[in-house]
TORSEDREN-807628 format. One line per 10 residues: their letters; for each residue x, y, z of N, C-alpha, C, O. Coordinates in nm, 2 decimals, padded with zeros to 4 digits, m for minus. Each point is the difference from the previous one (the first is absolute). Layout:
A	X Y Z X Y Z X Y Z X Y Z ~ ...
//
This chain:
MSTPGQIDLP	00.00 01.65 m01.35 m00.08 m00.08 m00.05 00.03 m00.15 00.06 00.12 m00.05 00.01 ~ m00.21 m00.02 00.04 00.00 m00.13 00.03 m00.13 m00.08 m00.02 m00.11 00.04 00.04 ~ 00.15 m00.16 m00.12 m00.11 m00.08 m00.04 00.02 m00.16 00.02 00.12 m00.04 m00.01 ~ m00.22 m00.04 00.04 00.02 m00.14 00.00 00.10 m00.04 m00.12 00.00 00.06 m00.11 ~ 00.09 m00.17 00.15 00.09 m00.05 m00.09 00.11 00.09 m00.01 00.05 00.01 m00.12 ~ 00.00 00.08 00.21 00.11 00.08 m00.05 00.09 m00.02 00.12 m00.03 00.01 00.12 ~ 00.17 m00.03 m00.17 00.11 00.01 00.08 00.08 00.14 00.00 00.04 00.04 m00.11 ~ m00.01 00.02 00.21 00.08 00.14 00.00 00.14 m00.03 00.04 00.03 m00.04 00.11 ~ 00.04 00.06 m00.19 00.15 m00.01 00.03 00.08 00.14 m00.02 m00.06 00.08 m00.08 ~ 00.18 m00.04 00.13 00.03 00.11 00.00 00.04 00.04 m00.16 00.09 m00.06 m00.06
QLTIFGEPED	m00.18 00.17 00.02 00.03 00.05 m00.16 m00.07 m00.09 m00.10 m00.01 00.04 m00.12 ~ m00.03 m00.16 00.17 m00.07 m00.12 m00.08 m00.14 m00.02 00.05 m00.02 00.00 00.12 ~ m00.07 m00.02 m00.21 m00.14 m00.08 00.03 m00.03 m00.11 m00.10 00.00 00.00 m00.12 ~ m00.02 m00.11 00.20 m00.07 m00.10 m00.08 m00.16 00.00 00.00 m00.07 00.03 00.10 ~ 00.01 m00.07 m00.20 m00.13 m00.02 00.00 m00.05 m00.15 m00.05 00.07 m00.06 m00.08 ~ m00.17 00.01 00.14 m00.03 m00.12 m00.04 00.04 m00.11 00.10 00.02 00.03 00.12 ~ 00.00 m00.15 m00.17 00.03 m00.11 00.09 00.11 m00.10 m00.05 m00.01 m00.12 m00.01 ~ 00.13 00.19 m00.03 00.10 m00.07 m00.06 00.08 m00.11 00.07 m00.02 00.01 00.12 ~ 00.09 m00.09 m00.16 00.04 m00.13 00.08 00.12 00.07 00.10 00.07 00.10 m00.02 ~ m00.06 m00.18 00.13 00.11 00.06 00.07 00.14 00.03 m00.02 00.06 00.09 00.05
RFVAAMKIVS	m00.01 m00.18 m00.14 00.14 00.04 m00.06 00.01 00.11 m00.06 00.09 00.08 00.03 ~ m00.21 m00.04 m00.13 00.03 00.15 m00.05 m00.02 00.10 00.11 00.08 00.09 00.00 ~ m00.17 m00.08 00.11 00.00 00.08 00.09 00.15 00.01 00.04 00.06 00.10 m00.02 ~ m00.01 m00.20 00.08 00.12 m00.01 00.03 00.12 00.08 m00.09 00.08 00.07 00.06 ~ m00.09 m00.10 m00.19 00.09 00.07 m00.12 m00.05 00.15 00.01 00.09 00.09 m00.01 ~ m00.21 m00.05 00.03 m00.03 00.15 00.01 00.06 00.06 00.12 00.05 00.11 00.00 ~ m00.06 m00.18 00.11 00.08 00.06 00.10 00.14 00.02 m00.01 00.06 00.09 00.06 ~ m00.01 m00.17 m00.14 00.15 00.03 m00.02 00.00 00.16 m00.11 00.06 00.10 00.02 ~ m00.13 m00.14 m00.12 m00.02 00.14 m00.08 m00.02 00.13 00.07 00.07 00.10 m00.02 ~ m00.19 m00.12 00.12 m00.01 00.12 00.10 00.13 00.04 00.07 00.04 00.12 m00.01
AHLHQRFLPI	00.03 m00.21 00.08 00.10 00.04 00.08 00.11 00.03 m00.07 00.08 00.07 00.06 ~ m00.04 m00.11 m00.19 00.14 m00.01 m00.04 00.00 00.09 m00.14 00.10 00.07 m00.03 ~ m00.19 m00.07 m00.04 00.02 00.04 m00.16 00.04 00.14 00.00 00.11 00.02 m00.05 ~ m00.16 00.09 00.11 00.02 00.12 m00.03 00.11 00.03 00.10 00.08 00.09 m00.02 ~ m00.07 m00.17 00.15 00.10 00.05 00.07 00.14 m00.05 m00.03 00.11 00.05 00.04 ~ m00.11 m00.15 m00.11 00.14 m00.06 m00.07 00.05 00.07 m00.11 00.11 m00.01 m00.04 ~ m00.21 00.11 m00.03 00.05 00.07 m00.09 00.05 00.13 00.04 00.07 00.07 m00.07 ~ m00.11 m00.04 00.19 00.03 00.14 00.03 00.16 00.05 m00.01 00.03 00.11 m00.02 ~ 00.06 m00.22 00.05 00.15 00.03 00.01 00.03 00.03 m00.14 00.09 00.08 m00.04 ~ m00.17 m00.16 m00.06 00.04 m00.03 m00.14 m00.06 00.14 m00.09 00.08 00.06 m00.07
CGEASKYSCV	m00.21 m00.02 00.09 m00.04 00.10 m00.08 m00.10 00.10 00.07 m00.09 00.06 m00.05 ~ 00.12 m00.06 00.19 m00.09 00.08 00.10 m00.17 m00.05 m00.04 m00.03 m00.11 m00.03 ~ m00.06 00.22 00.05 m00.12 m00.02 m00.03 m00.06 m00.05 m00.14 m00.12 m00.03 m00.02 ~ 00.22 00.02 m00.06 m00.06 m00.01 m00.16 m00.06 m00.13 m00.02 m00.08 m00.01 m00.09 ~ 00.12 m00.09 00.17 m00.08 m00.13 m00.02 m00.16 m00.01 00.02 m00.08 m00.07 m00.06 ~ 00.05 00.18 00.15 m00.15 00.01 00.01 m00.08 00.07 m00.12 m00.12 00.01 m00.01 ~ 00.21 00.03 m00.07 m00.06 00.08 m00.13 00.03 m00.05 m00.12 m00.05 00.04 m00.10 ~ 00.16 m00.15 00.09 00.04 m00.07 m00.10 m00.09 m00.13 m00.01 00.03 m00.10 00.07 ~ m00.14 00.09 m00.16 m00.07 m00.13 00.01 00.11 m00.11 m00.09 00.01 m00.11 00.05 ~ 00.05 00.15 m00.15 00.07 m00.10 m00.06 00.11 m00.07 00.11 00.02 m00.12 00.01
LSSLAVRDFL	00.06 00.23 00.06 00.10 m00.07 00.10 m00.07 m00.10 00.11 00.03 m00.11 00.03 ~ m00.14 00.19 00.02 m00.06 m00.10 00.11 m00.05 m00.12 m00.04 00.02 m00.11 00.05 ~ m00.11 00.14 m00.16 m00.07 m00.13 m00.05 00.09 m00.12 m00.03 m00.01 m00.12 00.03 ~ 00.13 00.18 m00.10 00.10 m00.13 m00.02 00.03 m00.07 00.11 m00.01 m00.12 00.01 ~ 00.06 00.22 00.10 00.05 m00.05 00.12 m00.10 m00.10 00.06 00.03 m00.10 00.06 ~ m00.18 00.14 m00.08 m00.08 m00.10 00.08 m00.02 m00.13 m00.08 00.01 m00.11 00.05 ~ m00.02 00.13 m00.19 00.00 m00.12 m00.07 00.09 m00.09 00.02 m00.02 m00.11 00.02 ~ 00.15 00.16 m00.03 00.11 m00.08 00.02 00.00 m00.09 00.16 00.03 m00.12 00.01 ~ m00.06 00.20 00.07 m00.01 m00.06 00.12 m00.11 m00.11 00.03 00.03 m00.10 00.07 ~ m00.16 00.13 m00.13 m00.10 m00.12 00.01 00.05 m00.09 m00.07 00.01 m00.11 00.07
FRVGFRDAVL	00.04 00.10 m00.19 00.04 m00.11 m00.08 00.10 m00.07 00.07 m00.01 m00.12 00.01 ~ 00.11 00.18 00.06 00.10 m00.07 00.08 m00.04 m00.09 00.12 00.06 m00.10 00.04 ~ m00.18 00.16 00.02 m00.06 m00.06 00.11 m00.10 m00.10 m00.02 m00.04 m00.07 00.10 ~ 00.00 00.05 m00.22 m00.07 m00.10 m00.06 m00.11 00.02 m00.09 m00.06 m00.10 m00.05 ~ 00.02 00.22 00.05 m00.11 00.07 m00.09 00.04 00.00 m00.13 00.02 00.11 m00.05 ~ 00.01 m00.22 m00.03 00.06 00.02 m00.14 m00.08 00.04 m00.11 00.05 00.01 m00.11 ~ m00.18 00.03 00.12 m00.07 00.07 m00.09 m00.03 00.14 00.03 m00.09 00.06 m00.06 ~ 00.16 00.00 00.14 m00.01 00.14 00.01 00.09 00.08 m00.12 00.11 m00.02 m00.03 ~ m00.21 00.11 m00.03 00.05 00.07 m00.11 m00.02 00.15 00.00 m00.08 00.05 00.08 ~ 00.15 00.02 m00.17 m00.04 00.14 00.01 m00.11 00.03 m00.10 m00.02 m00.06 m00.10
SPVRTIIRAE	m00.05 00.17 00.15 m00.13 00.05 m00.07 00.01 00.12 m00.03 m00.03 00.08 00.09 ~ 00.06 m00.03 m00.20 m00.03 00.14 m00.02 m00.14 00.03 00.01 m00.08 m00.09 m00.03 ~ 00.03 00.21 00.09 m00.13 00.03 00.03 m00.01 00.15 m00.01 00.09 00.08 m00.01 ~ m00.23 m00.05 00.02 m00.04 00.15 00.01 m00.09 m00.02 00.12 m00.08 m00.09 00.00 ~ 00.10 00.19 00.09 m00.07 m00.01 00.13 m00.07 00.14 00.04 00.06 00.11 00.01 ~ m00.20 m00.12 00.01 m00.08 00.12 00.03 m00.06 m00.02 00.14 m00.06 m00.11 00.03 ~ 00.08 00.20 00.05 m00.06 00.02 00.13 m00.08 00.12 00.01 00.04 00.11 m00.05 ~ m00.15 m00.12 00.12 m00.12 00.11 m00.01 m00.06 m00.01 00.14 m00.01 m00.11 00.06 ~ m00.04 00.22 m00.03 m00.09 00.03 00.13 m00.11 00.11 m00.04 00.02 00.09 m00.08 ~ m00.13 m00.11 00.14 m00.11 00.08 m00.01 m00.06 00.00 00.12 00.01 m00.11 00.07
RGGKELKTVA	m00.09 00.21 m00.04 m00.08 00.01 00.13 m00.14 00.08 m00.07 00.00 00.10 m00.08 ~ m00.11 m00.16 00.13 m00.13 00.04 m00.02 m00.01 00.00 m00.15 m00.07 00.09 m00.04 ~ 00.13 m00.17 m00.06 m00.01 m00.01 m00.14 00.08 00.12 m00.07 m00.01 00.02 m00.12 ~ 00.10 00.05 00.21 00.09 00.11 m00.07 00.15 m00.05 00.03 00.05 m00.05 00.11 ~ 00.02 00.06 m00.25 00.13 m00.05 00.04 00.08 00.09 00.08 00.00 00.12 00.00 ~ 00.07 m00.20 00.09 00.11 00.07 00.07 00.14 00.01 m00.07 00.06 00.10 00.01 ~ m00.01 m00.23 m00.07 00.12 00.00 m00.07 00.01 m00.12 m00.07 m00.05 m00.10 00.04 ~ 00.13 00.12 m00.14 00.05 m00.12 m00.09 00.12 00.00 m00.05 00.04 00.10 m00.07 ~ 00.04 m00.21 00.09 00.14 m00.02 m00.04 00.02 m00.10 m00.08 m00.02 m00.11 00.05 ~ 00.07 00.11 m00.18 00.03 m00.10 m00.10 00.17 m00.01 m00.01 00.07 00.10 m00.01
IGYQDATTVK	m00.04 m00.22 00.02 00.14 m00.03 00.01 00.04 m00.09 m00.12 m00.06 m00.11 m00.03 ~ 00.16 00.16 m00.05 00.03 m00.08 m00.14 m00.06 00.07 m00.10 m00.03 m00.06 m00.10 ~ 00.00 00.19 00.10 m00.09 00.08 m00.12 00.10 00.12 m00.03 m00.05 00.10 m00.05 ~ 00.18 m00.10 00.07 00.08 00.10 m00.03 00.00 00.02 m00.15 00.01 m00.11 m00.07 ~ m00.01 00.23 00.00 m00.01 00.04 m00.14 00.16 m00.04 m00.04 00.09 m00.01 00.09 ~ m00.08 m00.01 m00.22 00.13 m00.01 m00.05 00.09 00.11 00.00 00.12 m00.02 00.02 ~ m00.18 00.14 m00.02 00.09 00.11 00.01 00.06 00.01 00.14 00.11 00.04 00.01 ~ m00.16 m00.07 00.10 00.04 m00.01 00.13 00.11 m00.10 m00.01 00.11 00.04 00.03 ~ m00.13 m00.16 m00.08 00.07 m00.12 00.01 00.14 00.03 m00.05 00.10 m00.04 00.05 ~ m00.09 00.12 m00.16 00.12 00.00 m00.08 00.07 00.12 00.07 00.12 00.01 00.00
ANHTWAGHMA	m00.19 00.08 00.06 00.06 00.11 00.08 00.08 m00.04 00.13 00.10 00.06 00.04 ~ m00.16 m00.17 00.02 00.04 m00.03 00.14 00.07 m00.13 m00.01 00.06 m00.05 00.09 ~ m00.06 00.00 m00.22 00.10 m00.14 m00.02 m00.09 m00.11 00.10 00.07 m00.08 00.07 ~ m00.20 00.09 m00.06 m00.08 m00.11 00.09 m00.07 m00.08 m00.06 m00.03 00.04 m00.12 ~ m00.02 m00.14 00.16 m00.10 m00.09 m00.06 m00.14 00.05 00.00 m00.04 00.06 00.09 ~ m00.03 m00.07 m00.19 m00.15 00.04 00.00 m00.06 m00.13 00.05 m00.03 m00.08 m00.09 ~ 00.00 00.04 00.22 m00.08 m00.12 00.03 00.00 m00.02 00.15 00.05 00.08 00.08 ~ m00.09 m00.20 m00.03 00.00 m00.04 00.13 00.02 m00.15 00.00 m00.04 m00.08 m00.09 ~ 00.10 00.04 00.19 00.03 m00.16 00.01 m00.02 m00.04 00.15 00.02 00.06 00.11 ~ m00.08 m00.19 m00.13 m00.05 m00.07 00.12 00.06 m00.16 m00.01 00.07 m00.04 m00.10
VCIPSLNYIV	m00.09 m00.02 00.19 00.03 m00.16 m00.02 m00.10 m00.10 00.03 m00.04 m00.02 00.11 ~ m00.01 m00.05 m00.22 m00.11 m00.09 00.01 00.05 m00.16 00.04 00.10 m00.06 m00.05 ~ m00.17 00.02 00.14 00.02 m00.15 00.01 m00.13 m00.08 00.00 m00.08 m00.03 00.09 ~ 00.07 00.00 m00.23 m00.11 m00.09 m00.04 m00.06 m00.12 00.07 m00.12 m00.03 00.00 ~ 00.22 m00.04 00.06 m00.03 m00.13 00.07 m00.07 00.05 00.13 m00.09 m00.07 00.05 ~ 00.11 00.19 00.00 m00.06 00.03 00.12 m00.11 00.11 m00.01 m00.05 00.05 00.10 ~ 00.03 m00.02 m00.24 m00.10 00.11 m00.05 00.03 00.13 00.06 m00.09 00.08 00.03 ~ 00.20 m00.04 00.00 00.04 00.14 00.05 00.09 00.08 m00.08 00.06 m00.06 m00.10 ~ m00.06 00.21 00.14 00.07 00.09 m00.05 00.05 00.08 00.09 m00.07 00.04 00.09 ~ 00.20 00.00 m00.09 00.09 00.08 00.11 00.03 00.13 m00.07 00.05 m00.01 m00.11
DSTLFQAQRE	m00.09 00.12 00.16 00.05 00.12 m00.05 00.08 00.07 00.12 m00.05 00.05 00.10 ~ 00.19 m00.05 m00.12 00.09 00.06 00.12 00.03 00.14 m00.04 00.10 00.04 00.06 ~ m00.17 00.03 m00.14 00.06 00.14 00.00 m00.15 00.11 00.00 m00.02 00.10 m00.07 ~ m00.06 m00.15 00.15 m00.10 00.10 00.01 00.01 00.15 00.08 m00.09 00.08 00.02 ~ 00.21 m00.08 00.03 00.05 00.11 00.08 m00.05 00.14 m00.09 m00.06 00.09 00.05 ~ 00.11 m00.11 m00.19 m00.03 00.12 m00.08 m00.14 00.04 m00.02 m00.02 00.11 m00.06 ~ m00.08 m00.19 00.10 m00.12 00.03 m00.01 m00.07 00.04 00.13 m00.12 00.02 m00.01 ~ 00.18 m00.01 00.11 m00.07 00.01 00.13 m00.04 00.17 00.01 00.08 00.09 m00.03 ~ m00.19 m00.08 00.06 m00.09 00.14 00.02 m00.08 00.01 00.12 m00.05 m00.10 00.06 ~ 00.04 00.22 m00.04 m00.12 00.04 00.11 m00.12 m00.06 m00.03 m00.08 m00.04 00.09
AWPFLPGMLA	00.06 00.03 m00.20 m00.17 m00.06 m00.03 00.00 m00.17 00.03 m00.11 m00.06 m00.01 ~ 00.21 00.01 00.04 00.00 m00.14 00.04 00.12 m00.02 00.11 00.10 m00.07 m00.04 ~ m00.09 00.12 00.16 00.09 00.00 00.10 00.05 m00.15 00.02 00.12 m00.03 00.01 ~ m00.21 m00.05 m00.01 00.01 m00.14 00.03 00.10 m00.10 m00.10 00.04 m00.11 00.02 ~ m00.03 00.19 m00.14 00.08 m00.10 m00.10 00.14 m00.04 00.03 00.07 00.09 m00.01 ~ m00.02 m00.19 00.04 00.11 m00.06 00.03 00.11 00.02 m00.12 m00.05 00.00 m00.12 ~ 00.18 00.01 00.13 00.09 00.00 m00.11 00.02 m00.13 m00.11 00.05 00.00 m00.11 ~ m00.11 m00.10 00.19 00.01 m00.12 m00.08 m00.13 m00.08 00.02 m00.04 00.00 00.12 ~ m00.02 m00.06 m00.20 m00.12 m00.09 m00.01 00.02 m00.14 m00.06 00.07 m00.03 m00.10 ~ m00.15 m00.07 00.17 m00.01 m00.13 m00.07 m00.13 m00.04 00.00 m00.05 m00.04 00.11
VPLHDAERTR	m00.01 00.03 m00.22 m00.15 m00.01 m00.01 m00.02 m00.12 m00.12 00.08 m00.01 m00.10 ~ m00.20 m00.07 00.13 m00.03 m00.09 m00.10 m00.03 00.04 m00.14 m00.05 00.11 m00.03 ~ 00.09 m00.20 m00.07 m00.04 00.03 m00.12 m00.13 00.00 m00.03 m00.08 m00.07 00.07 ~ 00.03 00.13 m00.18 m00.15 m00.01 m00.04 m00.01 m00.13 m00.05 00.09 m00.05 m00.07 ~ m00.21 m00.02 00.09 m00.05 m00.11 m00.08 m00.05 00.03 m00.14 00.03 00.11 m00.04 ~ m00.10 m00.19 m00.03 m00.03 00.02 m00.14 m00.13 00.11 00.01 m00.03 00.08 m00.09 ~ m00.04 m00.11 00.20 m00.12 00.08 00.02 00.00 00.14 00.02 m00.07 00.08 m00.04 ~ 00.19 m00.07 00.14 00.03 00.15 00.02 00.06 00.08 m00.10 m00.01 00.12 00.01 ~ 00.07 m00.16 m00.10 00.09 00.07 m00.08 m00.08 00.08 m00.09 m00.10 m00.04 m00.05 ~ 00.14 00.16 00.03 m00.07 00.09 m00.09 00.11 00.09 m00.08 00.12 00.02 00.01
DIGGFKSISG	m00.20 00.03 m00.10 00.08 00.08 m00.11 m00.01 00.15 00.05 m00.11 00.05 00.03 ~ 00.26 00.02 m00.03 m00.01 00.16 00.03 00.09 00.05 m00.10 00.12 m00.03 m00.01 ~ m00.19 00.10 m00.07 00.08 00.08 m00.10 00.07 m00.10 m00.09 00.09 00.06 m00.07 ~ m00.10 m00.18 00.05 00.06 m00.08 m00.09 00.10 m00.09 00.06 00.06 m00.09 m00.07 ~ m00.06 00.10 00.21 00.09 m00.09 00.08 m00.09 m00.09 00.10 m00.11 00.04 00.05 ~ 00.16 m00.17 m00.04 m00.08 m00.08 00.09 00.04 m00.01 00.15 00.12 m00.02 00.03 ~ m00.22 00.04 00.06 00.04 m00.01 00.14 00.05 m00.13 00.04 m00.05 m00.10 m00.04 ~ 00.16 00.10 00.12 00.05 m00.11 00.07 m00.02 m00.03 00.16 00.00 m00.10 00.06 ~ m00.01 00.22 m00.03 m00.03 00.01 00.15 m00.05 00.13 00.05 00.01 00.10 m00.07 ~ m00.07 m00.09 00.18 m00.06 00.13 00.08 m00.07 m00.04 00.10 m00.03 m00.11 00.03
MMFSNPDDEY	00.00 00.23 00.05 m00.07 m00.01 00.10 m00.08 00.14 00.05 00.02 00.11 m00.05 ~ m00.11 m00.14 00.13 m00.11 00.12 00.03 m00.01 00.01 00.15 m00.03 m00.11 00.06 ~ 00.04 00.21 00.00 m00.03 00.04 00.13 m00.13 00.10 00.02 00.00 00.11 m00.06 ~ m00.10 m00.15 00.13 m00.09 00.13 00.03 m00.03 00.01 00.15 00.02 m00.10 00.08 ~ m00.06 00.21 m00.06 m00.06 00.04 00.13 m00.12 00.09 m00.02 00.00 00.11 m00.04 ~ m00.12 m00.19 00.08 m00.13 00.06 m00.03 m00.02 00.12 00.10 m00.08 00.09 m00.03 ~ 00.15 m00.07 00.14 m00.03 00.09 00.09 00.03 00.15 m00.06 m00.07 00.09 00.04 ~ 00.16 m00.08 m00.11 00.05 00.10 m00.06 00.00 00.02 m00.15 00.05 00.10 m00.06 ~ m00.11 m00.21 m00.01 m00.02 m00.02 m00.13 00.14 00.00 m00.07 00.02 00.06 m00.10 ~ 00.07 m00.13 00.16 00.13 00.00 m00.06 00.05 m00.12 m00.08 00.00 m00.11 00.05
VFDIIWLDDP	00.05 00.12 m00.17 00.04 m00.12 m00.07 00.13 00.00 m00.07 00.04 00.09 m00.06 ~ 00.03 m00.20 00.09 00.14 00.02 m00.05 00.01 m00.13 m00.11 m00.06 m00.11 00.01 ~ 00.12 00.14 m00.09 00.03 m00.12 m00.12 00.15 00.01 m00.05 00.06 00.10 m00.01 ~ m00.01 m00.24 00.00 00.14 00.00 m00.06 00.01 m00.12 m00.11 00.00 m00.11 00.04 ~ 00.01 00.13 m00.14 m00.01 m00.11 m00.12 00.15 00.02 m00.07 00.07 00.10 m00.02 ~ m00.05 m00.24 m00.02 00.12 m00.03 m00.08 m00.04 m00.05 m00.15 m00.08 m00.09 m00.02 ~ 00.13 00.15 m00.08 m00.03 m00.03 m00.13 00.12 m00.06 m00.06 00.12 00.05 00.01 ~ m00.14 m00.18 m00.08 00.10 m00.05 m00.06 00.05 00.07 m00.13 m00.07 00.05 m00.08 ~ 00.22 m00.05 00.07 00.04 00.09 m00.11 00.12 m00.07 m00.06 00.10 00.07 m00.02 ~ m00.10 m00.19 m00.01 00.10 m00.10 m00.05 00.09 00.06 m00.11 00.12 m00.03 00.01
KNTAWKNSPD	m00.17 00.09 m00.10 00.07 00.05 m00.11 00.11 00.12 00.03 00.07 00.04 m00.08 ~ m00.08 m00.01 00.20 00.09 00.12 00.06 00.12 m00.05 00.03 00.02 m00.02 00.12 ~ 00.07 m00.02 m00.20 00.13 m00.07 00.06 00.11 00.09 m00.02 00.11 m00.05 00.01 ~ m00.11 00.20 m00.02 00.12 00.08 00.01 00.08 m00.01 00.11 00.11 00.03 00.00 ~ m00.18 m00.08 00.12 00.06 00.01 00.11 00.15 m00.10 m00.01 00.10 00.02 00.07 ~ m00.12 m00.10 m00.14 00.11 m00.06 m00.04 00.15 00.06 00.00 00.10 m00.06 00.04 ~ m00.10 00.20 m00.11 00.08 00.06 00.00 00.06 00.10 00.10 00.10 00.08 m00.01 ~ m00.19 m00.10 00.11 00.02 00.09 00.13 00.16 m00.04 00.08 00.03 m00.12 00.04 ~ 00.03 00.22 m00.03 00.13 m00.05 00.10 m00.02 m00.06 00.13 00.09 m00.04 00.07 ~ m00.22 00.04 m00.02 m00.04 m00.08 00.14 m00.04 m00.14 m00.04 m00.04 m00.08 00.09
TSKRRREGVV	00.06 00.03 m00.21 00.02 m00.15 m00.04 00.12 m00.05 00.04 00.00 m00.12 00.02 ~ 00.10 00.19 00.00 00.13 m00.07 00.05 m00.02 m00.08 00.11 m00.05 00.04 00.10 ~ 00.09 m00.17 m00.11 00.00 m00.10 00.09 00.08 00.05 00.13 m00.05 00.00 00.11 ~ 00.17 00.03 m00.14 00.10 00.05 00.11 m00.06 00.10 00.10 00.04 m00.01 00.12 ~ m00.12 00.10 m00.16 m00.06 00.09 00.06 m00.09 m00.06 00.12 00.00 00.06 00.10 ~ m00.09 m00.17 m00.12 m00.09 m00.07 00.09 00.04 m00.14 00.04 m00.08 m00.07 00.06 ~ 00.22 00.02 m00.08 00.02 m00.13 00.01 00.03 00.00 00.16 m00.04 m00.10 00.06 ~ 00.09 00.19 00.01 00.03 00.01 00.15 m00.12 00.00 00.08 m00.01 m00.06 00.11 ~ m00.08 00.13 m00.16 m00.13 m00.01 00.07 m00.08 m00.12 m00.01 m00.05 m00.05 00.10 ~ 00.04 m00.01 m00.22 m00.06 m00.13 m00.03 00.08 m00.10 00.10 m00.07 m00.08 00.07
QAMTSAFLKA	00.19 00.08 m00.07 00.07 m00.10 00.08 m00.04 00.01 00.15 m00.04 m00.09 00.07 ~ 00.06 00.24 m00.03 m00.04 00.00 00.16 m00.17 m00.01 00.01 m00.04 m00.01 00.12 ~ m00.05 00.01 m00.20 m00.11 m00.05 00.01 m00.03 m00.16 00.01 m00.07 m00.06 00.08 ~ 00.13 00.02 m00.18 00.01 m00.15 00.00 00.03 m00.06 00.12 m00.06 m00.10 00.05 ~ 00.17 00.16 m00.01 00.07 m00.07 00.12 m00.09 00.03 00.11 m00.04 m00.09 00.07 ~ 00.00 00.20 m00.04 m00.09 00.03 00.11 m00.14 m00.11 00.00 m00.05 m00.05 00.10 ~ 00.01 00.05 m00.21 m00.13 m00.10 m00.03 00.04 m00.14 00.05 m00.07 m00.07 00.08 ~ 00.19 00.03 m00.13 00.00 m00.15 00.03 00.04 m00.02 00.13 m00.05 m00.09 00.07 ~ 00.16 00.18 00.01 m00.01 00.01 00.14 m00.10 00.00 00.07 00.00 m00.08 00.10 ~ m00.11 00.15 m00.12 m00.11 m00.01 00.09 m00.07 m00.12 m00.03 m00.04 m00.06 00.09
EERQKAGETH	00.02 00.03 m00.22 m00.05 m00.14 m00.02 00.06 m00.10 00.07 m00.07 m00.08 00.06 ~ 00.20 00.07 m00.04 00.07 m00.10 00.07 m00.01 00.02 00.16 00.03 m00.10 00.07 ~ m00.06 00.21 m00.02 m00.04 00.01 00.13 m00.14 m00.04 00.03 m00.04 m00.03 00.12 ~ m00.04 00.04 m00.21 m00.15 m00.03 00.01 00.00 m00.16 00.01 m00.05 m00.05 00.10 ~ 00.11 m00.02 m00.20 00.02 m00.15 00.02 00.07 m00.04 00.11 m00.03 m00.11 00.05 ~ 00.11 00.17 00.00 00.09 m00.04 00.12 m00.12 00.02 00.12 m00.02 m00.10 00.08 ~ m00.03 00.17 m00.07 m00.11 00.04 00.11 m00.12 m00.10 m00.02 m00.05 m00.05 00.10 ~ 00.00 00.02 m00.22 m00.10 m00.12 m00.01 00.05 m00.14 00.05 m00.07 m00.08 00.06 ~ 00.21 00.07 m00.10 00.06 m00.14 00.04 m00.01 m00.02 00.14 m00.02 m00.12 00.04 ~ 00.04 00.23 00.06 00.00 00.01 00.14 m00.12 00.00 00.07 00.00 m00.02 00.12
V	m00.10 00.05 m00.18 m00.13 00.00 00.05 m00.05 m00.13 00.05 m00.11 m00.01 00.04
//
């Protein structure tokens, strides 16, 4: 999938026209987030929205995006062809019985940066399916403005995007619904700062070094 206003990075795609410094920060997330977690917890960071979102939030805060906040959400992904549903995946809708049995949190987490009007979802790996082979593991997408916000099942949409291909009548849609009352994630063991601190420090250092190199290059122009 490729559309205007799209920046494709390894494992991460940015939509819209964000400021350059945010793009630079997303390049660091793309190159370092899950790779740095590998020796700590293997591939688990790709599927733990709490762990990964906390790391992204802390990193963005440290490099100057001070309003970066955690956002409990419900995410719905759907594809159809010729008006017939191919697949629908909902993240953050686990029932209470499953949660109790598996000791997991019933929800999904992303990071919002209101000053930039963006949401970052760093754990969409769990939602990758044959029905949408182009979906990366991470997305940075503009937040909805007031006119685009809609109510779905009692939850307000905060972001979303749609892709269609008229040639084969294919339509893909992903939407994030605000779920602010779902705060049980605070009891998750993945909230431990010690688990993510090394990763956050590494990403912050990489970002600042890249910024220094850029400034040095501009100085010598």
